[in-house]
N, C-alpha and C positions, 0 to 999 in steps of 0.2 A: 438421537433418532434410531440410528443404525443399532445401537446397543439394545434399545427397547425392543426393535423388530426381531433381533437375535434372540432375546429373551423369550418372546412369543413362540418362536420356531422351537426352541429347546423345551418349552413347557409342552408344546403340542407333541413333540417326539416322545417326551416322557409319558404322556397320556397313551400314546400308541403302543409304547413298549410295555406298559403296565397291563393294558388290555390284552395284549398278545400273551404275556406271561400267565394272565388269569385264564385265558382260553386253553392255554396249554395244560395248566394245572387241572382244569376241569375236565378235559379230555383224558388226562392221565387217571384221574379219580374214577371216572366212568369206566374206562377199560378195566381197571383193577377190580372194581365192584362186579362187573359182568363176568370177568374171568373167573373170580372166586365162585360165584354163583354157578356157572357151568360146571366147575370141578366138583361141586356137590351134588349135581343132578345125576339121576339115574337116566339110562336110555329112555325108559318108558315116560319119565317126566319131561325129557327133551322132546320127544315125539308129541306129547300133549300140547306143548306150546306152539306146535305148527298146525293145530286142529282148530278150525273156526266153525262153530256150530250156531244154528239159528235158535232164537226164541220164537214163541207163538203168541197169537193174540185171538181171544174170543170175546163174546158179549160181556164177560165179567172183567176183562182186562188181560194183561200179559201173563203168560205162564211158560213154565219150562218142562218139556217132555221129561218123564221120570228117568228114562235112560241118560239123557243129557245131564240132568241134574246130578246123577251119580258120577258121570264123567268129570264134572267140576269137582266134586268132592274128592275124587281119587286122583286128581291132577292130570286127567287125560284131555283137557280142554284149555287152550290159552286164550281164546277170544270168543266173544258172542256177538252176533248181530241181530237186529230186530229187537233189541231189548232197550227200553228207555223209561224215563222218569227217575227222579232221585231215589225214591223209595225202593223201586224194584231193582235197580242197578245196585243199590247198597246191599240188598239181600243176596244178590248173586255174588257180589264181591266178597261178602262175608264168608260164603262157602268156599271160595278160593283161598281166603286167609286162614281157613282151618286146616289146609293142607300142610304137609311137612315143611316145605320151603316157603310158604306164604307169598307165592308169586301172584301178583294181582292180575285180573282179567282186563282185556281190552274190549271196549264196547263200540261196535261200528253200526252205521245206519245209512240209508240212502237219503242223505240230506242234499237233494239235487238242486232245487231251486227254492230254498227255505226250509225251515224245520216246522214250526207251528205257524209263523207268519209266512205265508206263501207268496213268493214273487212270481214275475212272469216265467214262463218255460224259457230255458236257455236260448232257444232260437228266436223267441220274441225279445227277450232282454238284450240280445246282441244287436237288435235294430236301433238300441239307443245310441250306438257308436259313442258310448261314454264309459271309458275304462274305469274311471274313478267311481262311478255308480255301480258297475259290476263288481268291483272290489268291496264296495260298501255293502252290497246284498250279501255276499259271501261273509263278510264280517259279522253282520247281524245274524246270519244263519249259524255261524260258529258260536256266537254268544248265546243264542237260544239253545242249541244243541248241547253245548257243554253245560249249561245250567240244567238240562233235562237229563244228565247222566252220561252223555256220549263222549267219546274220545276221538272219533274217526269217522270220516264221511267218505263214501264211495263217489267222490266228485273231485275234479271236474272231468266231464267227457269232452275230449278234444278231437274226436274222429272227424276228419274232413269228409263231407258227404255232398255228393253231387246227383244223387237219385232220390227225389222226394217220394218215391214209392216206399222206401224204407221208412218204417214207423219211427225209428230212433233218431231220425233227423231233429225231432223235438227236443232232444237232449243236448244237441251240439250247437254250434255257432254258425254253421253253413258251410259254404264251399271254398272260402279263401284261405290259403295257407298263412300268409302273413297276419292277417286279421285274427286267425285262430291262435297264432303264437301270442299276440299280445293279450288276448282274453285268457289264455292259459296261465300267463304269468300274473295277471291281476286276480284271478280266482285262487291261485295257490297262496298268494300274499293275503288275500282276504280271509281264508280259512285258518292259515297257520300263524298270521301275525309276525311280529318281530321276535317272539320267544315262545316256544311250545311250552315252557314251564308255567306260563300264565294259565290261570284255570278258565280263560275265556277263549282259548285257542284250541283247535282240533287238527289231527292229521289229515292232510288231504290225500286223495288217491286218484292219480291220473289213469284214465282208462279210454278205450279199451286197447291194450297194447297187443297188436298193432293192426292198423289198416282196416278196422272193422267197418268204417264207413263205406267201404268200396265193395260190399258184398254184391255178388252178381244177381241182376234182375231186381234189385232192391228188396230181395227176400231175406228176412232175418235168419241169422245162424248159417247162411249160405257161404259158398266158397269165395275166396278172394284170390285173384291171380293177376300180378302186375309185374313189370320190369323193375329192377333195382333203381333205375334212374327215376322212374316215377315215384317209388318209395321215398327216395331221398330228397327229390326235389318238391314233391307236393304233399306227401302224407305223413312222413316222419317228423318234420319240423315242429309241429305243436307239441308232441311228446317230449321232444328235446328241450324245448322252451320251458316246460313245466319241471323237468329235471334240473335245468339250470337255475330255475327259480327255488329249488331246494325242496321240491315235493318229497314227502316222506315215503309214499308207498306208491306201487304201480300195480295195476290189475291186468291180468291177461285176457285176451279176446278169445271168442269161440271159434274164429275162423282159422284156416290154415294159411301158412306163408311158405311159398316154394315147395308146397306139397306136405309140409310138416305142421301139425296143429301148433298155434301159438304157445300153448301151455306146455308143450314138449319141445320147443324150438331153442336149442342151445345157442344158435347163431344169434337169435333175437334177444333173449334174456341174459346171456352171458357176454358174448362176443361184442354186440352192439351196446346194450344198455349199460352193462358194468364196465367192460374194458374201454369201449371207445367213448362212452358218454360219462363215465365215472359216477354212475348212480350208487349211492351208499345205503339206501333204505332197504325195505323188504318188499318182495313180489308176493302178491296173493292172486289165487285164481278167481275167476268168475264162478258162479254157482255151479257146483259139480263138474267143472271143466275137465278135471283129471279123468274122471270116469267116462266123460263123453268122448274122449279120444279113442275109445275102444270102437264106437260107432264110426268113427273116421276111417278105421280099418288100419291103423298104424300099429299100436300094441294090440296084442291079442287078448289081454285080460288085465284085471286091476293090478296085479302084481307087476307087470311090465309097465303099466301106465304110470304107476307111482314112482318107479325107477327113472322112467323117461322124464317126468316132471321135475324131480329133484336134481337129476343130472343136468337138466336144461337150465335151472336157476330158480325154480319156484321155492318160496319159503313157507308159505301158508296155503292150506287146502280148504277151501270154502265148501262146507257142507257135505262133501263127497265121502269123507272118512277113509279115503285111500291111503293117506299117510299113517292115520292111526291103525289101520288094519294091516299094512304092508311093510312099513320101514324097518320094524325090528328084524323081520325075516331077511329083508334086503341087505341089512348090515350083516347078519350072521352068514349069509350067502355071498358076501363080499361083492355085491352088485352096486352098492353104494359105500362110501367110506363114512367112518365116524366123524372125520373132519368135515365132511360136507353137511352132516347133520349139525354139528357144532356151529358151523358158520351160519346156517339158516336160523338156528335158535338164538345165536348172538344178535342177529339183525332184528329179530322180533323183540328180544328183551331190551334191545337199545332204544327201540321206539317207546317202550313203556318207561324206561329211564328218562328219556327226553321230555316226557310228559309229566315227570315228577311223581309217578304212581308208586314208585318204591318208598318214597318219602311219605306220601299221604294217599293211600289207595282210595280214599273217600272225598278227594278235593272236589270232584265233580258231582257230588251227591248232596248238594245244598238246596233244601226246599225252599228256603228264604229267597235265595238268588233266582230260582225258578220262578217263583211268584212275581219277582220284580222284573225279570228280563223278558219273559215270554209273552208275546203279543202285546207289548207295551205300546202306549200312545205313540211314541217316537217311531217304533218299528212299523206300525200300521201306517203312519204318515209317509215313511220312506217307501213302503210298499206301494201306496197310491202314486207318488211321484214317479217312481221307477216304471210302473205300469203305464202311466200316462205317456211317458217318454218312449215306451216300446211300441206304440201304436204307429202304423203306417198308413198314411192317406194315399190311397191308390188311384183315386179318381174323384174330381170335383168339377165336372164339366160346365155346370150351370151355376156354380157358386152357391149351391144349396146349403152347404155347410160354411160357417157354424150356424146352427139353428137358433131361432129366437125362443125365449122361455114364454111362449104364448100360444093361444089357439088350442086346437084338438090334435093331439099327437097320438097315433096309434102304434103300439109296440106288438110286433108279430113274430113268432118263431119259436121253435122247440128249444132254443138255447137262451131265450130272453129271461126265463125265470128258473134256471136250472142250477142251483148252487154247487152241486158236485162237479159240473162241467167247468165252473170258473177256475178251479184250482188245478186242473189238468190231471194227466194220468199218473205222473211219477211224483205225487205230492206227499207221499209217505205219511207223516204225522200231522199233515194239515187237516183241519176240521171243516168239512163242507158247510156245516151249519153255521159257521161264523164267516163265511164268504158272502160278500155283497153281489147280488145279482144285478143284471142290467136294469131290470124293472124297478127294483129297489133304489139303484143309483139315480135313475131319471127321476123318480118321484121325489126323492130327497132334494134333488137339484132344482126342479121347477117348483116345488111346494104348491101353493094355490094359484100360482100365476098361469098355469096351463092345465088343461084336462089330459090325463094320461089313461088310455084304454089299453087292454091287453088281450091277445089271443094266442094260443099255442099255434094254431093253424095246421100242423102237421106232426107226425112223428119223426124221429130223428132218420129213420129209414124204413121203407116198406119191405126191404129185404130181410126177411126173418132169419135167414141163415147168417147173414153178415151181423145182424143185431145180436144174435145169441153169441156168436164168437167174440164180437167186440166187448159185450157186457159180461161175458163169462157166465152165461145162464144156461141151465140145462133145459128149462122149460120157460115159455113166454107167460107173461101175465096178461090179463085182459087189457090192462091200461097201456100195454106196449103196442097194441094193434087196433084197439077199438075206435070207433067213431071217426074214421078218417075223413069221410065225405062231409060229415057235420061239422068237423073242426075247419075244414077248408072253407065251407059256406060261411061260418061265423067269422072267419078272418077277412073274407072278401066284404062282407057287410061292414065290418068295423072300419075297413080301409076307406069304403066309399063315404063314410061319415067324417073322416079325418082330414085335416089340412095337410098333414105330412105323415109318412109312414116310415118307421124304423124297423127294419127286418133283421132278426138275429139268427143267422144260419151258419151252417158248416158241419164240422165233425163233433161227435161226442168225444169225451176224453178217452173212452175205451177204443176209439178208432185210430189212436196214434200211440206212440210209445213202443216198448218192447212187445214183440210177437204181435205186431199190428201193421204189418205191410199191407198195402192195398194196390191193386192193379189198376183201378179206376180212381183217380184222385180228384174227381169233380165233386161238387156239392151232391150229395145223395138225391135220387130222382124225386123222392116224395117232397123234399124241401124245394127242388127246382120247380116242380108243378105249382107249389104254393107261390113261389116267387113270380112265375109267369101269370098266375091268376090275379095277383095283386098288381102286377104291372099293367095288366089289361084295364083296370079300373082308371088309368090315367093320372093317378095321384103321385105326386113327387115321392121318390123313394131314396132313403139311405140304407145301403146294405152294410150291416156290421157282421164281419166274418169272425168266427171263432174256430180255431183249427190248430193242429200241430204240425203242419207241413205246408209247402207251397200247393195251392190247387190249381187245377185248369179251370179258367174263369172266361173263355171266350165269349159266351152269350151274355153273361153278367156285365162284362166290360163294354159290350156294343149296346147294351139297352139300359143299364141302370146309371143315373147321373152321378151318384156319390158312393163310393165304396171305402170302407175303413177295414183294414186288417188289424184284428185285435189279439190274435193268438189265444192262448189261455193265460189270462193275466194275474191269477192269484186271488189272494183274500180280498183285495180292494178292487177287484176287476170292474164292478158295476160303477163304483164312484169314478174311477179313472176314465172309463169310456164316456161317462156323462161329462166329465171335465172337458174332454176333447169335443163331443157332439155339440155342446153349447158355448164353445169358444173361450172357456176359462183357462184352457191351455191350448196353444197352437201347435198341432202335431208337427213333429220333426224326424220321426223314425225313418230309417232307410233299410231297405231289404238286404240281408246278407246271404240270401239263397235265391237264385233265379226261379221265376215262375214261368213254366212252360206254356205254350198254347195247348198243346194236347200231350198225351203219354208217349205218343210216337216220337217226339223230340228228345226224349230222356235217354241217356244223361245229357243235360244241357248246363253249360256254365259259361262264364264270361271269358275266363282266361285260357281258352282252348288254343291249340296250335293251328297254324295256317296249313293249307295243303298245296299240292303241285297244281291243282286246279281250283283256284280260289272261287268264290261265289261270283258268278256273272249272270245277271237276269237274261241276257241276250244269247247265252250259250248253254244249251241243254247239257252239255258234257262238262259241267262244272259242279262243284260240291253243293247240292241242294235237294230238296224234296220236290216232288211233283205237285203235292196236294197242301202244302203249308209252307209258310215263310221259314227261313232259318232263324229268324229273330225271335227271342222269347216275347211273351206277353208283357212281363215286367222284368227288367234286367237287374242284376246285382247293383246294389247301391242306390236303387230307385226309391223315391219317396216324395210326395208333394207336400205343400204347406198352404195354409189359407192366404198366405201373402205370395208375393212373386220375387224371386231373386234373379238378377241378371249378372253375367260374367263378362268382364272385360277380356282383352287378348292375354295370352300367357306371355310373361316377360322373363327373360333369362339375363342373369347378370353378365354373362359371356357365352360364346358358342362352344366352348370346350370345357372338359373337366379333366382333371389330372389326379393321381393319388394325393398329391400335396395341396391342391386348391379345389375345394368343393364347389358345387354349382348352386347359386340361388335362384329360386323360381318364385315369381310373384304373380298374383292376379287380383284385380279389383273386383269385389263382390258388393252389389248394391241391392238394397231392399226397396223395389219399386212398386210394391203392393200396397195394401190398405191395412196391414196389421203388423205389429212387432212380431219377430219370429227368429228361430234358430235355423241354421244351415249347416250341413255337414259338407265341407269342401274336401273333395276327394282328389288324391294325386296318383296317377298310374304312369308306368314306364314301359316302353317297348324296345327290346333289343332287336334291331332290324335283321342283323346277320350274325350267326354265331357257328361254332364248331358242331352244335346240335341244333335241332329246331327249337324255336323259342315261342312263348305265348304271344298272342296279339297284343296283350296288355297285361300288366300285373300291378295290383295295389301296393303302394310303397309308402303311403302316408295319408293322414287326413287331419283336418281340424274342424272342430265344432265351434261356430261363432254365433253371437246373438246380435241382431241388428234391429234397431227401432225403425219404424216406417220412415222411409226417406233417407236412412243413413246408409254410408258406404264404409268399406273397410278393405284395405290391401292386406291379403293373406299371403305370407311367405313360407316357403319349404326350403330346407337344405338337402341337397342330394350329394351323397359321397360315393366313392367307388364301391363301398360295401353293399350299396343299394343296387348295384349292377352285377353282383356275383351270382353264380349258378353252378351247377355240376357240368363241367365240360365233357369233351368226348372221352377223356381218360378218367372220368368220375372225380376230378379234382375240384374243390369249391374255389372258384377264382372269377375274375373278371377278364374280358377280352376287349382289346381296343376295337373301335368301330363306330357305327352310326346308331343313334337312339332317338326316340321321340318321348317327350314328356307330355302327359295330358292332365288337365285339371278341369274339374266340373263337378255337376251335382250327382252324377251317377256314372257307371262304367260305359254307357252308350252315348251320352250327350256330354262329351268333354272336348275341349279344345286342346290343340297340340302345338308343340314348338320342338324343333330338331336341334341336337347338339351331338357332339363327337367326343370320344374317349381316345386320347392319343397315347 
């Protein structure tokens, strides 16, 4: 027996050794190939590889500006974004292969939450608390994008965001650092797979490096200013997690860090990213970010801006043409070195090599695979399932939900039959004409079993200035503002005739995303007036919210019996919402970003620090507002179910934890309601005393469980000293002995605790 076991060990070691040798040989071959190629390249050809230019789209399809087409033909462009379809990318790739060295182009695109099959916006999808599903949606997106001629996505966005006024919260996963790290790893794995050589994988790009989610006043492109401690503890870890997961590229952010724009910040891009974190891929700017540093007031002109960016560690210039216009002179003037140029070019060429483009430049240009992969039945089914699991039940006070498939159902609201809004703002190649609206989803669900009537009821907003900005319109059309009173009257009449009213309200897709910050994040007034008018009829109302950020909903929460947060759910939105409304899926989503009561509470997040004068309702001179509670309307981790879950007391395996002996935490969770359902059991830890102030609690784990009606399960977690680490007073990542509390519960506010110590 011992001899057999020894044989297994020897065989295993032989496999490991063989794999190691093969990897070393592959790395050597790659280095030799790229080094030889670099030696053949002229300075102009090298600079061309660092130039990323856009394709354009009009009613006839994609096209390339004449000047950019010439740049490709003359080797002055190394990558193109906004170009897709196998036929079009093949045409452009052929232009590159007609150049002297035949270096293939790299094609990138904003595949943010799906390519053609659109999944929920990232903030919504994060509410699934299902990392496998989030990886799956990225995998499907990669398969579709790669089948459509693409090599590279500008995703995931992992910016921690705690200000819902910022429109780009829709692209991220919310306010929590630890959770953001887990999602970052899942998304990178989903896009890049196990091997970039496979024709179904694409390069991921983590963004926006760094700290972009902390823009002041929630205003896009604004200043960011924070301590190094907050950077390292709260904001940088998700980027680091993506790097550790092997992300191929990093995109710079528009904001400044320590007074220096990120695109020209050497401490950020070289000292931290490459030297401390060991990042080996290439760094690309955001759109014209090099040029925009001039407006920041750091470099005085494009010449200095290009030097600042390359010296900082930027490898590729997106759309600004600062590198293509200035690098040659900068080398001649000895403001940058040829070695710096070579290093940047090598990293770009290495990405193309890793994708296998030098072996087969057209491997992503397969029309048959595109027809087979894009919007397949399996992809659409996955989109529907993920969308349903992204929905958060915010309120169901009277048990109105789930609805019965019977009677007279009135569907009212400007978002009830709006296909463009279903797929969200950053839906890129998504086709709104293929999106399922809520009206369609409900009618398909109930068939002839119930009568479904519909009225728009109101325009998205009566604020014409806001509407024009959000929808990027120079002039309004009559349909944008006409017949407001008539629409309201029709909706009220419809509601009076109904047994139940479903109201689809919230934001249009243009009111969220990039360049869509809002100072008032409530439901627009025209829609709120509609809601109040229907409420006055006395009919039971289900409010279905569609939006890209947490909203202020104090009136709605106080008056409307049932509220569903559905975000922008993607291609299968209407079907998924109908699945939840009528009980074919029991909602289990949990918020990953706090909903404030009003904008005066912002920024508001669950893992804040305590103060020297903690909240005391009986003491005016404690930390609080005079006119509103400190508590949010809906806290981080919150979400209801059609059933009820009860938690037993938190049980610890022992009262102490040591480096050698982890702590086991368990709690009994029971489904005491009338439906089968899923529950996200969340674990938080509080470090009571430290060398620096610590948060009131921090998420450190979760488990999603399914319980049948009447069933119970003991849910267990393991805590190690690594879960207790933080940046101490000397900025060392370590743990400190002391007293702790572990909390387990359904959300960050309603969790039971138990104390333990670290000796």
